Each structure stands twice: as C-alpha cells, then as structure tokens.
SETOR-31184 format. One record per residue: residue number from 1; residue in three letters; chain; z, y, x of N, C-alpha, C in turn. Coordinates in nm, 3 decimals, always signed. Each point is the difference from the previous one (the first is absolute). Layout:
residues N
NUM,ALA,A,Z,Y,X,Z,Y,X,Z,Y,X
...
end
This chain:
residues 98
1,MET,A,-0.009,-0.098,+0.073,+0.008,+0.093,-0.069,-0.002,+0.144,+0.075
2,VAL,A,-0.148,+0.061,-0.008,+0.030,+0.118,+0.112,-0.061,+0.090,-0.104
3,LEU,A,+0.114,+0.108,-0.028,-0.076,+0.132,-0.097,-0.029,+0.114,+0.046
4,ASP,A,+0.004,+0.002,+0.115,-0.066,+0.104,+0.047,+0.071,+0.083,+0.156
5,GLY,A,-0.031,-0.051,+0.109,+0.042,+0.001,+0.124,-0.032,-0.100,+0.092
6,ASN,A,+0.094,-0.056,+0.083,+0.008,-0.070,+0.106,+0.059,-0.114,-0.054
7,SER,A,-0.036,-0.127,+0.039,+0.066,-0.168,-0.052,+0.089,-0.022,+0.085
8,VAL,A,+0.085,-0.040,-0.046,+0.141,-0.021,+0.070,+0.023,-0.174,+0.018
9,PRO,A,+0.053,-0.063,+0.053,+0.012,-0.159,+0.032,+0.082,-0.026,-0.111
10,LEU,A,-0.067,-0.114,-0.026,+0.143,-0.024,-0.127,+0.052,-0.182,+0.036
11,ASP,A,-0.082,-0.038,+0.098,+0.035,-0.131,+0.036,+0.090,+0.038,+0.165
12,LEU,A,+0.157,-0.016,+0.009,+0.066,+0.041,+0.114,+0.025,-0.147,+0.122
13,GLY,A,-0.034,-0.118,-0.094,+0.057,-0.076,+0.092,+0.151,-0.017,+0.086
14,ARG,A,+0.065,-0.019,+0.072,+0.117,-0.004,+0.037,+0.032,+0.156,+0.058
15,ILE,A,-0.121,+0.104,+0.021,+0.048,+0.110,+0.080,+0.108,+0.092,-0.050
16,LYS,A,+0.013,-0.007,-0.149,+0.123,+0.031,-0.057,+0.053,-0.086,-0.103
17,ARG,A,+0.121,+0.041,-0.022,+0.084,-0.082,-0.079,-0.028,+0.048,-0.169
18,LEU,A,+0.041,+0.119,+0.039,-0.001,+0.093,-0.147,-0.119,+0.045,-0.054
19,PHE,A,-0.029,-0.044,-0.125,-0.132,+0.047,-0.077,-0.010,+0.149,+0.051
20,THR,A,-0.112,+0.071,-0.003,-0.053,+0.134,+0.019,-0.018,+0.067,-0.116
21,LYS,A,+0.014,+0.098,-0.010,-0.027,+0.077,-0.155,-0.150,+0.010,-0.044
22,HIS,A,-0.094,-0.051,+0.081,-0.128,-0.008,-0.032,+0.022,-0.124,-0.078
23,GLN,A,+0.050,-0.136,+0.088,-0.001,-0.105,-0.074,+0.120,-0.008,-0.143
24,LYS,A,+0.059,+0.066,+0.021,+0.047,+0.027,-0.185,-0.049,+0.043,-0.074
25,ILE,A,-0.101,+0.120,+0.032,-0.061,+0.079,-0.118,-0.073,-0.127,-0.024
26,ALA,A,-0.026,-0.085,+0.106,-0.159,-0.085,-0.043,+0.050,-0.096,-0.123
27,LEU,A,+0.139,-0.048,+0.041,+0.046,-0.099,-0.074,+0.059,+0.049,-0.132
28,ASN,A,+0.033,+0.106,+0.000,+0.054,+0.097,-0.180,-0.165,-0.019,-0.025
29,HIS,A,-0.110,+0.035,+0.046,-0.086,+0.014,-0.062,-0.079,-0.129,-0.051
30,GLN,A,+0.082,-0.092,+0.017,-0.074,-0.154,-0.004,+0.123,-0.062,-0.087
31,TYR,A,+0.090,+0.006,+0.010,+0.125,-0.012,-0.101,+0.048,+0.077,-0.125
32,HIS,A,+0.006,+0.148,+0.063,+0.017,+0.082,-0.138,+0.158,-0.002,+0.006
33,GLY,A,+0.081,-0.062,+0.091,+0.137,-0.007,-0.037,+0.030,-0.103,+0.065
34,CYS,A,+0.192,-0.068,-0.040,+0.003,-0.111,+0.039,-0.079,-0.134,-0.059
35,ALA,A,-0.015,-0.050,+0.118,-0.095,-0.127,-0.041,+0.070,-0.117,-0.094
36,ALA,A,+0.117,+0.001,+0.017,+0.075,-0.108,-0.100,-0.056,-0.036,-0.182
37,ALA,A,+0.040,-0.069,-0.009,-0.054,-0.016,-0.137,+0.076,+0.073,-0.115
38,ASN,A,-0.009,+0.077,-0.081,+0.023,+0.051,-0.117,+0.120,+0.125,+0.076
39,CYS,A,-0.058,+0.035,+0.114,+0.067,+0.133,+0.046,-0.057,+0.147,+0.002
40,ASP,A,+0.075,+0.071,-0.041,-0.057,+0.127,-0.033,+0.008,+0.124,+0.112
41,ARG,A,+0.082,-0.041,+0.074,+0.021,+0.106,+0.120,-0.126,+0.060,+0.051
42,PRO,A,+0.014,+0.118,+0.012,-0.171,+0.088,+0.078,+0.006,-0.018,+0.106
43,PRO,A,-0.124,+0.019,+0.062,-0.027,+0.001,+0.168,+0.123,+0.046,+0.063
44,THR,A,+0.013,+0.143,-0.064,+0.107,+0.053,+0.103,+0.147,-0.036,+0.022
45,TRP,A,+0.012,-0.124,-0.078,+0.135,-0.053,-0.011,+0.003,-0.143,+0.084
46,THR,A,-0.128,-0.023,+0.064,-0.019,-0.139,+0.060,-0.010,+0.041,+0.177
47,GLU,A,+0.037,-0.135,+0.045,+0.016,-0.060,+0.139,-0.120,-0.043,+0.046
48,ALA,A,-0.073,-0.038,+0.096,-0.098,-0.100,+0.048,+0.094,-0.114,+0.068
49,HIS,A,-0.034,-0.090,+0.000,+0.038,-0.131,-0.029,-0.100,-0.086,+0.081
50,HIS,A,+0.062,-0.073,+0.126,-0.077,-0.065,+0.042,-0.010,-0.141,-0.066
51,GLU,A,-0.111,-0.075,-0.031,-0.008,-0.150,-0.060,+0.083,-0.095,+0.101
52,HIS,A,-0.076,+0.006,+0.143,+0.069,-0.079,+0.108,+0.093,+0.088,+0.069
53,PRO,A,+0.133,+0.004,+0.030,+0.040,+0.054,+0.061,-0.002,+0.029,+0.127
54,TRP,A,+0.006,+0.141,+0.036,-0.041,+0.058,+0.129,+0.093,-0.065,+0.099
55,SER,A,+0.058,-0.023,+0.001,+0.131,-0.060,+0.078,-0.039,-0.145,+0.063
56,GLN,A,-0.075,-0.064,-0.099,-0.067,-0.130,+0.035,-0.139,-0.001,+0.023
57,GLY,A,-0.046,+0.113,+0.021,-0.115,-0.010,+0.048,-0.118,+0.052,-0.081
58,GLY,A,+0.011,+0.047,-0.144,-0.047,+0.086,-0.093,-0.081,+0.109,+0.040
59,ASN,A,-0.103,+0.025,-0.027,-0.112,+0.095,+0.043,+0.057,+0.134,-0.117
60,THR,A,+0.000,+0.148,+0.061,-0.037,+0.134,-0.087,-0.119,-0.002,-0.069
61,ASP,A,-0.021,-0.106,-0.092,-0.186,+0.004,-0.003,+0.000,+0.050,-0.155
62,LEU,A,-0.070,+0.085,-0.039,-0.024,+0.018,-0.138,-0.024,-0.095,-0.119
63,LYS,A,-0.021,-0.119,+0.097,-0.048,-0.147,-0.084,+0.126,-0.083,-0.023
64,HIS,A,+0.143,+0.052,+0.093,+0.101,-0.067,-0.018,+0.091,+0.069,-0.042
65,GLY,A,-0.004,+0.154,-0.085,+0.114,+0.109,-0.063,-0.018,-0.030,-0.127
66,ILE,A,+0.122,+0.012,-0.039,+0.008,+0.015,-0.161,+0.095,+0.083,-0.034
67,PRO,A,+0.014,+0.099,-0.092,+0.074,+0.092,-0.043,+0.052,-0.036,-0.088
68,LEU,A,+0.172,-0.005,+0.022,+0.121,-0.042,-0.080,+0.087,+0.102,-0.036
69,CYS,A,+0.103,+0.016,-0.073,+0.101,+0.096,-0.043,+0.076,-0.018,+0.070
70,PRO,A,+0.124,+0.069,+0.082,+0.128,-0.065,+0.079,+0.059,-0.116,-0.093
71,PRO,A,+0.007,-0.042,-0.098,+0.111,-0.114,-0.089,-0.115,-0.114,+0.063
72,HIS,A,-0.141,-0.009,-0.059,-0.107,-0.117,+0.023,-0.006,-0.002,+0.152
73,HIS,A,+0.031,+0.089,+0.104,-0.012,+0.014,+0.130,+0.034,-0.080,+0.051
74,HIS,A,+0.177,-0.001,-0.060,+0.148,-0.076,+0.051,-0.039,-0.172,-0.033
75,MET,A,-0.046,-0.005,-0.104,-0.073,-0.151,-0.039,-0.070,-0.014,+0.079
76,ALA,A,-0.090,+0.032,+0.025,-0.092,-0.038,+0.094,+0.036,-0.042,+0.142
77,ASP,A,+0.099,+0.095,+0.050,+0.038,-0.021,+0.129,+0.118,-0.099,+0.023
78,HIS,A,+0.029,-0.110,-0.140,+0.098,-0.073,+0.012,-0.046,-0.102,-0.089
79,PRO,A,-0.098,-0.100,+0.063,-0.049,-0.140,-0.039,+0.075,-0.099,-0.020
80,GLN,A,+0.137,+0.017,+0.030,+0.081,-0.131,-0.027,+0.039,+0.020,-0.115
81,SER,A,-0.003,+0.119,-0.078,+0.055,+0.035,-0.100,-0.125,+0.022,-0.112
82,TRP,A,-0.093,+0.057,+0.057,-0.115,+0.023,-0.136,-0.128,-0.094,+0.050
83,THR,A,-0.061,-0.025,-0.067,-0.144,-0.050,+0.040,-0.093,+0.102,-0.064
84,MET,A,-0.095,+0.061,+0.092,-0.075,+0.094,-0.046,-0.190,-0.061,+0.005
85,GLN,A,-0.015,-0.026,-0.175,-0.152,-0.063,+0.018,-0.089,+0.137,-0.024
86,GLN,A,-0.139,-0.027,+0.065,-0.106,+0.087,+0.010,-0.097,-0.075,-0.163
87,LEU,A,-0.011,+0.147,-0.063,-0.045,-0.032,-0.110,-0.171,+0.025,+0.007
88,PRO,A,-0.079,-0.061,-0.066,-0.172,+0.034,-0.017,-0.033,+0.157,+0.014
89,THR,A,+0.082,+0.077,-0.064,-0.036,+0.135,+0.013,+0.042,+0.087,+0.085
90,GLY,A,+0.067,-0.087,+0.129,+0.057,+0.089,+0.138,+0.115,-0.007,-0.002
91,GLY,A,+0.086,+0.006,-0.133,+0.125,+0.045,-0.011,+0.105,-0.117,+0.084
92,VAL,A,+0.138,-0.003,-0.055,+0.038,-0.119,+0.024,+0.165,-0.001,-0.117
93,ARG,A,+0.001,-0.151,+0.017,+0.151,+0.029,-0.108,+0.108,-0.066,+0.090
94,PHE,A,+0.131,+0.038,-0.069,+0.087,-0.054,+0.106,+0.075,-0.077,-0.088
95,THR,A,+0.115,-0.142,+0.039,+0.048,-0.108,-0.109,+0.103,-0.009,+0.103
96,ARG,A,+0.124,+0.020,-0.032,+0.151,-0.039,+0.051,-0.029,-0.160,+0.069
97,ARG,A,+0.076,-0.022,+0.096,-0.049,-0.166,+0.034,+0.131,-0.021,-0.032
98,GLN,A,+0.012,-0.137,-0.057,+0.096,-0.073,-0.057,+0.071,-0.020,+0.118
end
C-alpha cells in the first residue's frame, strides 16, 4: 500500500523486534481493529502481535503480525492458558484450555 510518496519495507525479518509505525498502519488497514472474533476494539486500541514469538525466532514481517487489543494480546502471549485458532477470514478465536 503506497498512497503517495516513498515506499517503506514491511518485512524486517530479525532486524527489529517491534513492529514499525508503517507496519502497524498496514495491519490496521488489513484488519480494521482487533483481529479477535467478535471484538470491536478500533485500530488505535490495538498492539501488533507476532504470530510466531520473536524470542523463539519469529520474524517481524507484516504477514506474521496481527493486531490485537491488550486483553486479546495477553491471551495470545499465554498459550498455556489459551488456544488461538486462525479463522478463514484471517482473524483469530481464543478458547480457554481445560
């Protein structure tokens, strides 16, 4: 998505841990807010989450990022308590583990 001006890289690999401002803009354009099913939090309330944790070798690439509101981001960061299922729409659904 280049609207008028210089393009910027959206795939950073392992160069940076945190998603950039431009990556967050692209994620918010893709998802229009929190990607969790039935969550209505707007883009300004979301944080970029690595689908594959950066600490475990995940890349900071647009295709591996997902915008989540703080409560859903907390769930995603605790896989021992929550499962995160990818939906056909690109969003995710959380279920508490038994």
